[in-house]
C-alpha positions in Angstrom: 123.0 147.6 67.5 121.3 145.5 70.2 118.8 147.1 72.5 119.8 147.8 76.1 118.1 147.8 79.5 118.1 151.6 79.2 116.1 151.3 75.9 113.6 149.0 77.6 113.1 151.3 80.5 111.9 154.0 78.1 109.0 151.8 76.9 105.6 153.1 77.8 104.7 149.9 79.6 107.6 150.4 82.0 107.1 154.1 82.8 106.2 153.2 86.3 109.1 150.8 86.8 111.6 151.7 89.5 115.3 150.9 88.9 116.7 149.7 92.2 120.3 148.8 91.3 123.2 149.5 88.9 121.7 152.7 87.3 125.1 153.5 85.7 125.2 150.2 83.7 121.8 150.3 82.1 123.2 151.4 78.8 125.8 148.7 78.8 123.5 145.7 79.4 122.4 144.4 76.1 119.1 142.4 75.7 118.6 139.7 73.1 115.5 138.0 74.5 112.8 138.2 77.2 111.5 135.4 79.5 109.4 134.8 82.6 111.1 132.6 85.2 110.5 131.4 88.7 112.7 129.3 90.9 114.5 127.0 90.1 116.6 128.7 87.4 118.7 125.7 86.3 119.5 126.1 82.6 116.3 128.0 81.7 117.8 131.5 81.5 120.2 132.5 78.7 122.8 135.2 78.5 121.5 138.7 77.8 117.9 137.8 78.7 115.4 140.3 80.3 114.0 138.2 83.1 110.5 138.8 84.5 109.6 137.2 87.8 107.0 137.4 90.6 109.1 135.5 93.1 106.2 133.1 93.7 108.5 130.2 94.1 110.4 131.8 97.0 107.3 132.7 99.1 108.6 134.9 101.9 111.9 133.0 102.3 114.5 135.8 101.8 117.4 133.3 101.7 115.7 131.3 98.9 115.0 134.6 97.0 118.7 135.6 97.3 119.7 132.2 95.9 117.2 132.6 93.1 118.6 136.1 92.1 122.2 134.8 92.4 121.4 132.0 89.9 119.8 134.5 87.5 123.0 136.7 87.7 125.2 133.7 87.2 123.3 132.7 84.0 124.4 136.0 82.4 121.0 137.6 82.2 120.9 141.3 81.3 118.6 142.3 84.2 115.7 141.2 86.4 112.3 142.9 86.6 110.3 141.9 89.8 106.6 142.3 90.0 106.2 143.6 93.5 103.1 143.7 95.7 102.0 140.2 96.3 104.9 137.8 96.9 107.7 140.3 97.0 106.7 143.5 98.7 110.0 145.2 98.1 113.5 144.1 97.0 115.4 142.9 100.1 118.5 144.9 101.1 120.7 141.9 100.7 119.5 141.3 97.2 120.2 145.0 96.3 123.7 144.6 97.7 124.3 141.4 95.7 123.0 143.0 92.5 125.2 146.1 93.0 128.2 143.9 93.6 127.7 142.2 90.2 126.6 145.4 88.4 123.3 143.7 87.8 120.2 145.9 87.2 117.0 145.1 89.1 113.7 146.8 88.3 110.6 146.8 90.4 107.4 147.0 88.4 103.9 147.3 89.8 101.9 144.1 90.2 99.1 145.5 88.0 101.4 145.6 84.9 100.8 142.4 82.8 103.9 140.4 81.8 102.3 139.8 78.4 102.3 143.6 77.7 105.9 143.9 78.8 106.9 140.9 76.6 105.0 142.3 73.6 106.6 145.7 73.8 110.1 144.3 74.3 109.7 141.8 71.4 108.4 144.6 69.2 111.5 146.7 70.0 113.7 143.7 69.4 112.1 143.1 66.0 112.4 146.7 65.1 116.1 146.6 65.9 116.6 143.3 64.1 114.8 144.7 61.0 117.0 147.8 61.2 120.1 145.6 61.4 118.9 143.6 58.4 118.2 146.6 56.3 121.6 148.1 57.2 123.2 144.7 56.3 121.5 144.7 52.9 122.6 148.3 52.3 126.2 147.4 53.1 126.1 144.2 50.9 124.6 146.1 47.9 127.0 149.1 48.4 130.1 146.9 48.5 128.9 144.8 45.5 128.4 148.0 43.5 131.8 149.2 44.5 133.3 146.0 43.1 131.4 146.3 39.9 132.5 149.9 39.5 136.2 149.0 39.9 136.8 150.0 43.5 140.2 149.3 44.9 140.9 147.9 48.4 141.5 151.4 49.9 138.0 152.4 48.7 136.5 149.6 50.8 138.6 150.6 53.8 137.3 154.2 53.5 133.7 153.0 53.2 134.2 151.0 56.4 135.6 154.0 58.1 132.6 156.1 57.2 130.3 153.4 58.6 132.1 152.8 62.0 134.4 155.9 62.3 137.4 153.7 63.2 140.6 153.4 61.2 140.8 150.4 58.9 143.9 148.6 57.5 144.1 145.7 55.0 147.3 143.7 54.4 148.2 140.5 52.5 149.1 137.5 54.6 152.7 138.6 55.0 151.9 142.0 56.4 152.3 144.1 53.2 149.7 146.9 53.2 147.3 146.5 50.4 144.7 149.2 51.4 144.0 151.6 54.2 141.4 154.1 55.3 141.7 157.7 56.6 143.5 158.2 59.9 146.2 155.5 59.2 148.9 158.0 58.2 151.3 156.7 61.0 151.4 153.4 59.2 151.8 154.5 55.6 155.4 155.5 56.1 156.6 152.1 57.4 159.4 150.5 55.5 158.1 148.6 52.4 154.6 149.4 53.6 154.9 146.4 55.9 153.3 146.2 59.4 154.4 144.1 62.3 151.5 142.4 64.2 151.7 141.2 67.8 148.9 139.1 69.2 148.0 140.4 72.7 148.7 137.9 75.5 146.5 137.1 78.5 143.3 138.3 76.8 140.2 136.5 77.7 137.7 138.2 75.4 135.5 135.8 73.6 134.0 136.9 70.3 130.9 135.7 68.6 133.0 135.6 65.4 135.6 132.8 66.1 138.2 134.2 63.7 138.5 137.6 65.5 141.7 138.3 67.4 143.0 141.2 69.4 146.4 142.4 68.3 148.7 145.5 68.4 150.1 147.3 65.4 152.4 150.4 65.9 151.4 150.4 69.6 147.7 150.6 68.8 145.2 147.9 69.7 143.3 146.4 66.8 140.8 143.7 65.9 142.2 141.3 63.3 140.0 139.3 61.0 141.5 136.9 58.3 140.5 137.4 54.7 140.0 133.9 53.1 139.2 132.4 49.8 138.1 128.8 50.1 140.5 127.5 52.8 143.4 129.8 52.1 144.2 133.0 54.0 144.8 135.8 51.5 145.3 138.6 54.1 144.0 140.4 57.1 141.5 143.1 58.0 142.4 145.3 61.0 140.1 147.7 62.8 141.9 150.0 65.2 140.3 150.6 68.6 140.9 154.3 69.5 140.0 156.4 72.6 140.3 153.3 74.9 137.5 151.5 73.1 136.8 147.9 74.1 135.5 144.9 72.2 131.9 145.9 73.3 131.7 147.7 69.9 131.2 144.2 68.4 127.4 144.3 67.9 125.5 142.7 65.1 125.8 145.7 62.8 129.6 145.7 63.0 129.8 141.9 62.6 127.6 142.1 59.5 129.8 144.9 58.1 132.9 142.8 58.8 131.5 139.7 57.1 130.4 141.6 54.0 133.7 143.6 53.9 135.8 140.5 54.2 133.9 138.8 51.4 134.3 141.9 49.2 138.0 142.3 49.9 138.6 138.6 49.2 137.0 139.2 45.7 139.3 142.2 45.3 142.3 140.0 46.2 141.3 137.3 43.7 140.8 140.0 41.0 144.1 141.7 41.7 145.9 138.3 41.9 144.5 137.3 38.5 145.6 140.6 37.0 149.0 140.4 38.7 149.5 136.8 37.4 148.7 137.9 33.9 151.1 140.9 34.1 153.8 138.7 35.6 153.4 136.1 32.9 153.8 138.7 30.2 156.7 140.3 31.9 158.4 137.0 32.6 158.0 135.9 29.0 159.5 139.1 27.7 162.5 139.2 30.1 163.1 135.5 29.4 163.0 136.2 25.7 165.6 138.9 26.1 167.9 136.6 28.1 167.6 133.8 25.5 168.1 136.2 22.7 165.0 135.0 20.9 163.8 138.5 20.0 166.2 139.8 17.4 164.3 142.9 16.1 165.2 146.1 18.1 161.8 147.5 17.1 159.9 144.5 18.5 161.9 144.8 21.8 161.1 148.5 22.1 157.4 148.0 21.3 156.9 145.1 23.8 159.0 146.9 26.4 156.9 150.0 26.2 153.7 148.0 26.5 155.0 146.5 29.7 156.4 149.7 31.2 160.1 148.9 30.7 162.7 151.3 29.4 165.2 149.2 27.2 167.0 152.2 25.9 169.2 152.1 29.1 172.3 150.1 29.5 171.6 146.9 31.5 173.8 144.4 33.3 172.7 140.9 34.2 172.6 139.4 37.7 171.5 135.8 38.3 170.5 134.5 41.7 170.2 130.8 42.4 168.2 129.6 45.4 170.1 126.5 46.5 167.7 124.8 48.9 164.1 125.7 48.0 162.7 122.2 48.6 164.5 121.7 51.9 163.1 125.1 53.1 159.6 124.1 52.0 159.7 120.8 54.0 160.8 122.8 57.1 158.1 125.4 56.8 155.3 125.5 59.3 152.9 127.3 57.1 150.1 125.1 55.7 150.5 125.2 51.9 148.6 123.0 49.6 151.6 122.1 47.5 155.3 122.9 46.8 154.3 124.6 43.6 151.8 126.9 45.4 154.4 127.7 48.0 157.1 128.4 45.4 154.8 130.8 43.5 154.3 132.8 46.7 158.1 132.8 47.3 158.7 134.0 43.7 156.2 136.8 44.2 158.0 137.7 47.5 161.4 137.7 45.8 160.2 139.9 42.9 158.7 142.3 45.4 162.0 142.5 47.3 163.7 143.2 43.9 161.2 146.1 43.4 162.0 147.5 46.8 165.8 147.2 46.2 165.4 148.9 42.9 163.8 151.9 44.7 166.6 152.0 47.2 169.4 152.2 44.7 167.4 154.2 42.2 168.1 151.9 39.3 165.7 150.3 36.9 165.3 146.5 36.8 163.6 143.8 34.8 163.3 140.4 36.5 162.0 136.9 36.0 162.2 133.5 37.6 163.0 130.8 35.1 164.3 127.2 35.5 165.0 127.7 39.2 167.0 131.0 38.7 166.3 134.6 39.5 167.3 136.6 36.3 167.7 140.3 36.9 168.6 142.9 34.3 169.6 146.0 36.2 170.4 149.4 34.9 174.2 149.9 34.7 175.2 152.7 37.1 177.3 155.5 35.7 179.3 155.8 38.9 180.0 153.8 42.1 179.2 150.7 40.0 180.5 148.0 42.4 179.1 149.6 45.5 175.6 150.1 44.1 175.4 146.6 42.6 176.7 145.1 45.9 174.2 147.1 47.8 171.4 146.0 45.5 172.2 142.3 46.1 172.5 142.9 49.8 169.1 144.6 50.0 167.5 141.8 48.0 169.1 139.1 50.1 168.1 140.8 53.4 164.5 141.1 52.2 164.3 137.5 51.0 165.9 136.2 54.3 163.3 138.2 56.3 160.7 136.1 54.6 162.6 132.8 54.2 165.4 132.9 56.7 167.0 129.5 55.8 167.2 130.2 52.0 170.7 130.1 50.6 171.3 132.3 47.5 174.3 132.1 45.1 174.9 134.9 42.6 176.5 135.4 39.2 177.2 138.8 37.7 178.0 139.7 34.1 180.8 142.0 33.0 179.3 143.1 29.8 176.7 145.8 30.0 175.1 148.0 27.4 172.0 148.8 25.4 170.3 145.7 24.0 173.1 143.3 25.0 170.7 141.2 27.1 171.6 137.7 25.8 175.4 138.4 26.0 175.1 139.7 29.5 172.9 136.8 30.6 175.3 134.3 29.2 178.2 135.9 31.1 176.2 136.0 34.4 175.2 132.4 33.9 178.7 131.2 33.4 179.9 133.2 36.4 177.2 131.6 38.5 178.1 128.1 37.3 181.9 128.5 37.9 181.3 130.3 41.2 179.1 127.5 42.6 181.7 124.9 41.6 184.7 126.8 42.9 183.3 128.5 46.0 180.2 126.4 46.9 176.7 127.6 47.7 175.9 131.1 49.0 178.6 133.0 47.3 178.8 135.8 44.7 180.9 135.5 41.5 181.5 138.0 38.7 182.4 137.2 35.1 185.5 139.2 35.3 186.8 137.0 38.1 186.6 133.8 36.1 189.2 134.5 33.3 191.5 131.6 34.4 188.5 129.2 34.9 187.1 130.1 31.4 190.5 129.5 29.9 190.7 126.1 31.6 187.2 125.2 30.5 188.4 125.1 26.9 190.6 122.1 28.0 187.9 120.0 29.7 187.4 117.7 26.7 191.1 117.0 26.3 191.5 113.3 26.9 195.1 113.5 28.1 194.3 116.1 30.7 191.3 114.0 31.9 193.7 111.1 32.4 196.3 113.2 34.2 193.6 114.7 36.5 192.2 111.3 37.4 195.7 109.8 38.1 196.8 112.8 40.2 193.8 113.5 42.4 191.4 110.6 41.8 192.5 108.8 44.9 192.4 112.1 46.8 188.7 112.6 45.8 187.8 109.0 46.8 189.5 109.4 50.2 187.7 112.7 50.9 184.3 111.2 50.0 184.8 107.9 51.8 186.5 109.2 55.0 184.7 112.6 55.3 188.1 114.3 55.7 188.4 117.0 53.0 191.9 116.7 51.8 191.1 118.8 48.7 190.1 121.8 50.9 193.2 121.2 53.1 195.5 121.5 50.0 193.7 124.6 48.7 194.2 126.4 52.1 197.8 125.2 52.4 198.6 126.3 48.9 196.9 129.7 49.4 199.0 130.2 52.6 202.2 129.4 50.5 203.1 126.3 52.5 202.9 128.0 55.9 201.9 125.1 58.2 201.1 127.2 61.3 198.9 129.7 59.4 197.1 126.8 57.6 196.5 124.9 60.9 195.0 128.1 62.4 192.7 128.7 59.4 191.6 125.1 59.4 191.3 125.0 63.2 193.5 121.9 63.3 196.3 120.8 65.6 199.7 121.2 63.8 200.4 117.4 64.0 196.9 116.7 62.5 197.7 119.0 59.6 201.1 117.4 59.0 199.4 114.0 58.9 196.9 115.3 56.2 199.8 116.8 54.1 201.6 113.5 54.2 198.4 111.7 53.2 198.0 114.1 50.2 201.6 113.3 49.1 200.9 109.5 49.4 197.6 109.6 47.5 198.8 112.0 44.7 202.4 110.6 44.3 203.5 114.3 44.4 205.9 116.2 46.8 204.5 119.3 48.3 208.0 120.7 48.5 208.2 120.5 44.7 206.8 123.6 42.9 205.9 121.7 39.7 204.0 119.0 41.7 202.2 121.7 43.6 201.2 123.4 40.3 200.0 120.0 39.0 197.8 119.4 42.0 196.4 122.9 41.9 195.7 122.7 38.1 194.0 119.3 38.4 191.8 120.4 41.3 190.7 123.5 39.3 189.9 121.2 36.3 188.0 118.9 38.6 185.9 121.7 40.1 185.1 122.7 36.5 183.9 119.2 35.8 186.7 117.6 33.8 186.1 114.2 35.2 182.4 114.4 34.3 183.5 114.5 30.7 184.9 111.0 30.8 
C-alpha cells in the first residue's frame, strides 16, 4: 500500500508540523514522490506528490500566493508543506478556504526544519513501503507458482486471493460459466448452469492504472472485472466484489500485483484444464463415433473402454442426431474476434456439448455425445416412461441453451426408433435416415423420427427405377423449373392444396393468398403437369412424384 499524508505527518522530522487544512482526508491522500517547488508551477508537479515550498516566489503578494497554491492543487498533488517564518508568516485565510474547498491538506513547518531532512525521511519511508510491496509481490508469485505445481484448481487460487484481500473472488470462462470461486460467493453458486450475467456500469469515470480493469455488477453487487488472457485471446474473467460500499481506492500497488500474478496463474490453469479437456473430449469423441459406426464389435471391448471413460453402456440407448444448418453463415455474422472459423467452431462444439450435459441433468437421463462430420450425435438413455415427453424436453433444453449462445443457429433433428443395449450402430443409422428424410421433406429447423418415415423409406427403394425417374421428370419437371425460375413455389402450393383436400378458401388462407391468385396458381400447375386437379389419380401421381423428388429421385438420373 502507498504511504499517505497521515504516515508522513508521523515522521520525527515533522513532529512540529501544524496541519492547517483537511485533517479528515490525511489518510486518503496517497504520496508517491516528494518535491520542492516555487512559483511558477507549470508542469513541474506530478500527481500524488508531497510538495515543499517556502513561497519565496510570491514575496508578500497574497493573490500571487493563492494562484500558486491553486496551481499545485490542480496538478493533483497530495499536499503542500509550507516553511513559515521568512516569506510566509502564516497561511492566509483565503488559501485555507481554497484548500478546504478542494479537500487539500496544507502543513505549516518551522523555517528551521531543513527540506533535505524532510525529503530524506519521506524517501526512506517510500523505499521501505516499496520494498515491502516487492517482498509481498514475490511471496504471492512464489505461492501461486507452488500452488500450480501442487495441482491446485482455480477455486484454490480464488480462496488464496480472498485470504489476501478479504474480498469475494469469482472466476468465469469468457461466456460467463463459473470455473472457480472463493468463500462468500454462495449467492452465485446456485445460479442456473453456474452462469453469471455481467452488466458494465454506465456513467463511471474511474480511471485505473491497469487499463484492462472495468467496473461491473453481478447479482446486484459491484465488482472489478479483469480479463484472463493467453497470448491475444481472452480465456475468461476474474471478478473481485466490492462489499461494504468500498470504492476503487482499494486499488493500490499490492492489490494490482496480486491481480497480475493471479491472472497469470489462472491463465496457466485454463490452459492446463483445456489441454486435459481436449484430450478427454478426443477420447470420448472417438469412442462414441466408433459406437455409431459399429466399428467396435466386441461387447467386452465396449464395456472396458466405456468404463475407462465413465460411461455406462449397460443401459438401453436411443440415438438423436442434430444438424446445425448454418454454422458458416453465423460465423461470418459474429462480432466476436476469432482467429479462424475452425477455432470458433471448436468453441461452439464445446458449448453445445456443455448444453447437452445440462440437459442430461434436467431430464435425469445418461447421454454420450460427439460432433462428427458436421453432426451432433447423441446417444441418450431410453426412458422407461413418458418417453416422448422426456425426449422432446431434452431437445428443447439443448436447443434453448444453444440459442442462448448462438441465437441465429438453425438445428434440424433426426430421432431413431430402435433403442436397446448395445444397438448403437442400428440406432444411429435410423436417426441419420430420419434426419436426411426430414430435412428433404420438411426443410431446415425441424424434427423427424424414424417411425414417421415409413412411407418415405418404402419409396426410397424405388429411387433407382428408371421408369419412375422418367415419369417424375415428365410430370413435375416443368413445375420445378417454373418454381426455381420465377420464385413462385408451385410445389408448396400443391402440397398445401392437397393437404386441405382441395378446399380453395382454406388453402388461400394458409398461404396468405387472394383467392384469385390461388386459382391462377392451380391452373398453372395443371398446365405444367398436364394433370387435372379434379382427377384423383392425377392428384395421386403429382403427390407421388413430388415425394420421390424430395427424396432425390431426379438426382439418380
